VOGU-3710 file (C-alpha; in Angstrom, 3 decimals, decimal comma):
1> mlddisarla> 143,008/74,995/115,287  139,414/75,323/116,474  139,466/79,115/116,264  140,891/78,965/112,751  138,217/76,495/111,613  135,330/78,479/113,055  136,573/81,738/111,538  136,860/80,207/108,090  133,496/78,526/108,211  131,578/81,431/109,729
11> erigdpgllp> 132,814/83,760/107,011  132,411/81,230/104,164  135,737/82,229/102,641  136,447/81,301/99,047  139,713/79,454/99,691  138,993/76,795/102,288  142,605/75,746/102,756  143,653/72,369/104,131  142,854/71,179/107,627  144,732/68,306/109,263
21> gsgdfagdgr> 142,325/65,421/109,279  143,605/62,812/111,673  146,927/63,961/113,050  149,513/61,224/113,007  147,132/58,959/111,095  146,566/61,178/108,028  147,730/60,102/104,600  148,059/62,036/101,363  144,373/61,956/100,409  142,092/64,970/100,556
31> lavrdpatga> 138,402/65,244/101,397  136,368/68,277/100,338  133,703/69,219/102,889  130,759/71,031/101,317  128,079/73,306/102,705  124,804/71,586/101,733  123,040/74,943/101,549  125,313/76,311/98,810  127,438/73,437/97,560  130,561/75,480/98,316
41> vvakvaisdr> 133,669/73,774/99,664  134,160/75,054/103,202  137,235/72,992/104,073  139,562/70,331/102,789  140,604/67,625/105,190  143,577/65,275/105,094  142,266/61,729/105,249  143,582/58,382/106,354  143,469/54,774/105,151  143,832/51,264/106,537
51> dgaraavdaa> 147,392/51,961/107,654  146,201/54,992/109,577  143,326/53,018/111,072  145,796/50,395/112,274  148,115/53,070/113,676  145,222/54,552/115,623  144,542/51,172/117,253  148,267/50,874/118,023  148,085/54,197/119,850  144,862/53,321/121,661
61> qaafpgwsam> 146,174/49,919/122,709  149,378/51,448/124,058  147,430/54,081/126,009  144,826/51,699/127,429  146,772/50,270/130,415  147,610/53,690/131,812  144,154/55,164/131,198  142,278/52,192/132,642  144,528/52,148/135,719  144,004/55,841/136,404
71> lpqdraailh> 141,919/56,646/139,449  138,272/57,148/138,404  138,229/60,642/139,904  141,221/61,615/137,753  139,496/60,358/134,601  136,379/62,210/135,707  138,334/65,444/136,142  139,513/65,282/132,526  135,977/64,595/131,305  134,735/67,575/133,318
81> rwyglilaak> 137,357/69,784/131,645  136,242/68,509/128,230  132,651/69,341/129,155  133,606/72,892/130,124  135,587/73,439/126,933  132,720/72,207/124,773  130,301/74,635/126,401  132,800/77,481/126,132  133,152/76,767/122,391  129,401/76,336/121,853
91> edlarimvae> 129,005/79,059/119,233  132,092/77,952/117,293  130,957/74,337/117,314  127,425/75,284/116,254  128,683/77,317/113,302  130,964/74,496/112,223  127,988/72,143/112,326  125,787/74,455/110,261  128,499/74,786/107,631  129,002/71,064/107,100
101> qgkpisearg> 125,619/69,592/108,056  123,158/72,382/107,227  120,874/72,256/110,271  119,381/75,516/111,567  121,721/77,363/113,918  119,327/77,139/116,881  119,181/73,354/116,455  122,970/73,239/116,181  123,341/75,175/119,433  120,879/72,796/121,044
111> eidyaasfvq> 122,908/69,835/119,849  126,063/71,217/121,464  124,247/71,453/124,797  122,990/67,907/124,259  126,471/66,671/123,332  128,045/68,309/126,369  125,455/66,771/128,692  126,789/63,278/127,956  130,312/64,316/128,880  129,096/65,803/132,154
121> fyaeealrpn> 126,932/62,760/132,919  129,690/60,222/132,324  132,243/62,299/134,200  130,016/61,682/137,208  129,042/58,111/136,289  132,738/57,175/136,013  132,910/57,283/139,811  130,128/54,739/140,353  131,114/51,270/139,012  131,891/49,661/142,382
131> iegvtshlpd> 132,963/46,161/143,296  129,831/44,190/144,134  129,741/41,493/146,776  127,907/38,215/146,216  126,422/36,080/148,962  128,523/32,948/148,865  126,996/29,543/148,216  130,341/27,816/148,912  131,869/27,292/152,368  134,831/29,508/153,264
141> aemelwrepv> 134,618/31,410/149,952  134,307/35,138/149,350  132,844/36,298/146,052  133,076/39,612/144,239  132,080/41,030/140,869  134,448/43,573/139,361  133,565/45,838/136,427  136,581/46,347/134,183  136,897/48,312/130,916  136,612/46,106/127,895
151> gvaalvtpwn> 139,638/47,593/126,078  139,949/49,607/122,887  136,530/50,743/121,656  135,787/51,739/118,058  133,101/54,399/117,636  131,453/54,965/114,248  129,177/58,002/114,034  126,707/59,494/111,508  126,336/62,911/109,899  122,942/63,951/111,267
161> fpcamitrka> 124,163/64,562/114,836  127,900/65,007/114,284  128,744/66,131/117,834  126,209/64,404/120,064  126,746/60,933/118,618  130,480/61,218/119,314  130,117/62,375/122,901  127,330/59,914/123,729  129,635/57,062/122,796  133,045/58,457/123,682
171> aaalgagcsv> 132,183/59,858/127,110  130,700/56,515/128,178  133,672/54,517/126,893  136,213/56,930/128,364  134,400/57,033/131,690  134,531/53,240/131,815  138,308/53,349/131,285  138,456/52,418/127,591  140,597/54,158/125,004  138,781/54,996/121,770
181> vihpsaetpl> 139,223/55,212/118,025  136,572/57,356/116,339  135,437/57,393/112,725  132,995/60,210/111,911  130,970/60,448/108,730  132,810/61,803/105,691  130,035/64,412/105,318  130,727/65,948/108,731  134,363/65,504/109,794  134,874/69,064/111,019
191> salalavlar> 132,747/68,706/114,139  134,724/65,591/115,047  138,025/67,404/114,527  136,906/70,287/116,708  135,888/67,898/119,503  139,267/66,165/119,176  141,040/69,508/119,603  139,051/70,203/122,743  139,769/66,690/124,049  143,501/67,336/123,716
201> ragfpagvvn> 143,110/70,644/125,505  141,193/68,899/128,278  144,234/66,737/128,983  143,415/63,254/127,745  146,727/61,375/127,576  148,173/60,715/124,122  146,515/57,778/122,414  143,372/57,730/124,556  141,208/59,623/122,035  141,986/59,038/118,344
211> tvigdaagiv> 140,000/60,394/115,389  140,455/58,849/111,957  138,809/60,354/108,875  138,588/58,694/105,489  136,907/55,871/103,606  134,516/54,106/105,969  134,807/50,671/104,370  138,589/50,592/104,730  138,907/52,184/108,150  136,024/50,459/109,892
221> gewtadarvr> 136,791/47,203/108,094  140,279/47,336/109,570  138,828/47,800/113,036  136,248/45,011/112,781  139,036/42,622/111,755  141,410/43,725/114,541  141,112/41,516/117,642  142,565/44,325/119,781  139,378/46,328/119,209  137,130/44,759/121,813
231> alsftgstev> 133,994/46,863/121,349  132,269/48,530/118,415  129,584/51,179/118,824  127,815/52,220/115,645  124,993/54,614/114,803  123,643/54,446/111,279  121,440/52,485/108,940  120,220/48,974/109,656  121,759/47,836/106,372  125,251/48,935/107,402
241> grllyrqsae> 124,648/47,640/110,934  124,014/44,162/109,571  127,291/44,341/107,648  129,279/45,394/110,723  127,555/42,683/112,749  128,824/40,072/110,291  132,299/41,596/110,099  132,635/41,666/113,895  131,682/38,022/114,343  135,166/36,715/113,613
251> tvkrlvmelg> 136,640/38,577/116,589  133,482/38,314/118,762  133,315/41,991/119,665  131,014/43,692/122,123  128,468/45,487/119,927  126,295/48,506/120,624  124,206/49,550/117,629  121,656/52,303/117,187  120,198/51,559/113,787  117,261/52,675/111,692
261> ghapfivfeh> 113,871/53,833/112,878  110,410/54,129/111,385  108,440/55,775/114,139  104,641/55,587/114,231  102,831/58,695/115,493  99,396/57,668/116,793  96,630/60,174/117,543  93,515/58,830/119,225  90,157/60,539/119,469  89,883/62,725/122,565
271> adldravreg> 93,572/63,629/122,248  94,552/67,267/122,661  94,689/68,039/118,928  96,540/71,318/119,362  99,264/69,519/121,258  99,245/66,573/118,843  99,774/68,895/115,883  102,467/70,868/117,664  104,330/67,754/118,756  103,797/66,121/115,367
281> ikakfatsgq> 105,603/69,018/113,706  108,536/68,543/116,080  108,579/64,778/115,636  108,564/64,988/111,851  110,529/68,088/110,903  113,326/68,480/113,469  116,745/68,202/111,790  114,826/68,691/108,522  113,384/65,214/109,053  116,864/63,661/109,031
291> dclganrfyi> 116,521/61,957/112,389  116,221/58,296/113,332  113,575/59,369/115,868  111,597/61,176/113,183  107,910/60,290/112,874  107,412/58,519/109,546  103,890/57,106/109,782  101,030/59,164/111,219  98,043/57,039/112,219  95,039/59,229/113,019
301> hrpvyaefca> 91,771/57,998/114,551  88,905/58,413/112,069  86,753/60,717/114,269  89,540/63,349/114,280  91,286/62,508/110,987  89,913/65,351/108,843  90,441/67,968/111,526  93,972/66,788/112,293  94,891/66,829/108,594  93,639/70,390/108,202
311> rfvaaveklt> 95,408/71,672/111,304  98,615/69,808/110,508  98,787/71,138/106,942  98,161/74,690/108,176  101,059/74,339/110,613  103,367/72,800/108,001  102,688/75,602/105,545  103,976/78,101/108,108  107,371/76,386/108,309  110,258/78,348/106,849
321> lgpgmedpdi> 112,927/76,934/104,551  116,451/78,267/104,216  120,179/78,067/105,004  121,045/77,173/108,562  122,495/80,542/109,506  119,110/82,149/108,745  117,712/79,867/111,482  114,785/78,502/109,447  112,530/75,654/110,497  113,818/73,449/107,670
331> gplihdrqid> 117,358/73,485/106,318  118,903/71,707/103,334  119,150/67,937/103,153  122,644/66,547/103,419  123,095/65,360/99,804  121,247/64,609/96,575  120,594/60,987/97,536  118,317/62,254/100,281  116,467/64,406/97,745  116,073/61,405/95,452
341> kqkahvadal> 114,536/59,389/98,277  111,968/62,100/99,083  110,944/62,303/95,431  110,687/58,531/95,124  108,592/58,138/98,268  106,216/60,916/97,274  105,789/59,567/93,746  105,258/56,008/94,979  102,630/57,067/97,545  100,722/59,138/94,991
351> akgarlltgg> 100,790/56,263/92,529  99,244/54,032/95,195  96,368/56,400/95,903  97,673/58,935/98,444  96,737/62,625/98,231  99,309/65,431/98,233  98,155/68,106/100,677  101,191/70,401/100,524  104,809/70,471/99,326  106,117/67,548/97,343
361> nvdkargplf> 109,015/69,117/95,481  112,340/70,933/95,665  112,409/74,667/96,311  114,568/75,543/93,316  114,872/79,165/94,385  116,622/78,040/97,557  118,786/75,387/95,944  118,885/71,735/94,850  118,984/70,298/98,404  115,996/72,199/99,801
371> frptvladvp> 112,922/69,962/99,807  109,656/71,616/100,743  107,976/70,247/103,887  105,416/67,792/102,555  102,204/66,190/103,780  100,578/63,156/102,177  97,120/61,948/103,226  95,343/58,604/102,814  98,668/56,827/102,436  98,133/53,043/102,111
381> deaaimreet> 100,244/50,592/104,073  101,727/49,165/100,887  103,389/52,488/99,998  107,179/52,481/100,372  107,082/55,401/102,791  105,086/53,251/105,231  107,849/50,615/105,288  111,111/52,467/104,675  112,875/55,282/106,495  112,267/58,527/104,618
391> fgpvaalsvf> 114,846/60,567/106,530  113,444/63,808/105,209  110,599/66,336/105,550  107,740/64,175/104,218  104,859/63,236/106,544  102,605/60,305/105,626  99,101/60,412/107,181  96,757/57,449/107,338  93,424/56,821/109,070  92,575/53,983/111,475
401> daedevyara> 89,356/52,787/113,077  90,164/50,361/115,891  92,750/50,290/118,664  93,963/46,761/117,966  94,216/47,638/114,292  96,581/50,545/114,846  98,855/48,565/117,164  99,117/45,798/114,587  99,922/48,260/111,811  102,411/50,168/113,938
411> naseyglvay> 104,218/46,955/114,913  104,319/45,587/111,349  107,863/46,834/110,841  111,387/45,493/111,172  112,124/48,658/113,176  111,369/49,286/116,831  113,139/52,439/117,984  110,506/54,942/119,153  106,735/55,366/118,963  104,628/58,453/119,702
421> vhsldprriy> 101,166/58,254/121,250  98,638/61,045/121,823  95,644/60,413/124,049  94,085/61,801/127,239  92,642/58,423/128,246  94,969/56,840/130,863  93,680/53,331/130,195  94,302/53,686/126,480  97,753/55,132/127,144  98,578/52,096/129,271
431> ratralqygm> 97,350/49,663/126,623  99,294/51,493/123,908  102,578/51,590/125,795  102,257/47,883/126,558  101,277/46,880/123,013  103,824/48,876/121,013  107,007/46,947/120,252  109,393/49,859/120,566  112,336/50,564/122,833  111,020/54,024/123,660
441> vavnrtkvtg> 107,457/55,353/123,801  106,689/59,072/124,009  103,220/59,932/125,334  101,777/63,374/124,535  105,246/64,759/123,848  108,179/64,436/121,466  111,351/65,139/123,431  112,327/62,042/125,402  116,093/61,762/124,979  118,860/62,864/127,329
451> apipfggmkq> 121,991/61,627/129,056  120,192/59,911/131,984  117,955/57,660/129,842  118,865/54,368/128,110  118,476/55,160/124,400  117,889/52,248/122,051  115,442/50,118/120,160  113,986/46,674/119,662  114,089/44,342/116,662  116,343/45,635/113,862
461> sglgregarq> 116,631/49,104/115,345  119,674/48,083/117,307  121,510/46,284/120,079  122,156/47,527/123,586  121,534/50,981/125,011  123,354/54,314/125,010  123,072/56,884/127,775  122,291/56,212/131,444  124,391/53,771/133,447  123,690/51,134/130,779
471> gleafteiky> 125,716/53,191/128,312  128,821/52,942/130,482  128,242/49,297/131,340  128,272/48,478/127,631  132,012/49,209/127,641  132,798/47,004/130,637  133,268/43,332/131,366  132,239/41,633/134,620  135,027/39,696/136,293  133,942/37,226/138,935
481> vcrdwg> 136,469/36,589/141,730  136,029/33,641/144,117  138,533/33,757/146,982  139,409/31,237/149,694  141,866/32,521/152,282  142,981/28,990/153,182
//
């Protein structure tokens, strides 16, 4: 099936045909998947409903005892095969992603490498959860701590990273010995289907990996209500995260949530301005700005504010805009709601006194979902863009005078995912990293993520961590055994 999908999507054929959406769980409904660059339907997918969601849990629950009892090295071998198949299909997977998500092809290829790295990491990490001895405080007693898989895990993933968010969750859960039910975004089901095909080819036993496509409210609602689903991992908006939190309370599930972000990007005087501009472009405009790690608020020290603004605008105006297969710097946004948000944030900021330095509108020649990379200066804190996720290619620049001031402004947010700091003063770097209330702090660089690091945020940016050993531990329970031999 993978080869057929990639051929259709790469050639953008007129008749997309029907692709099986969720195997044994599919119903009679149909979902049209559109290329955001052109609006054309690139595939139609059979979708499921609550009955299918329940059937997927049935399958996962039936498969769990055998999968969890399998020797860790045997589970690891299957994960390693999945890793190899993903890398071998890198170009196919990247083209599928471009067709349904719109990101530039080089970014899509990079995401496949990133996605595969989690499978490789957890194939190795699956061998490491050992029984841990405890020094006994009771006479004649031996004590041990066992890590056991929590059970069936539900994984709910977004459209902006349609491969990596699946593997980051699934590889950890599978490595721990859980079986999984996966619900990808309706905007990007094809990447999930392709990964499911490769998982079957890798040799996961029937029922261990289950993908269900359809209406999120019905499918995920079924899973949050099902006591057999013992863990829920979700990446998406804070608003939806709050809803799932409430829905999961009745069955007291293990929750891992990577929610919204509103990253501050702080540039102090005596920073390397060339590097700050270069990294600021990456932090703002990667994935066309549709990234929870995207820099939303740029706070620039007054002594370098004017120069930074000039250099930043010059760099932004060199960015290219176009369909993903042309490998531009900026691709289309995923849907018209994203365009509406960019327009609203720009208009609101201008109404509150900000200055438009470049961009600010749709590139109609390219199409209705292509928003020009935009820079706003002198943006006041009361502007919506300084409080809400923009999730698009609009950078908001503001000046600050004092160190304590910028920390207070940066922390005045319900979000706490990532913060970016640029300075060459080691004492200031230390103070900044201590003061900022964020789960991750990037100093003089943008790229900080990867399989070996615990990804996650503070406050309403989420619960728990993904990646690293903590990502696998999230899908385990600790069993304490106290033994007296008599």
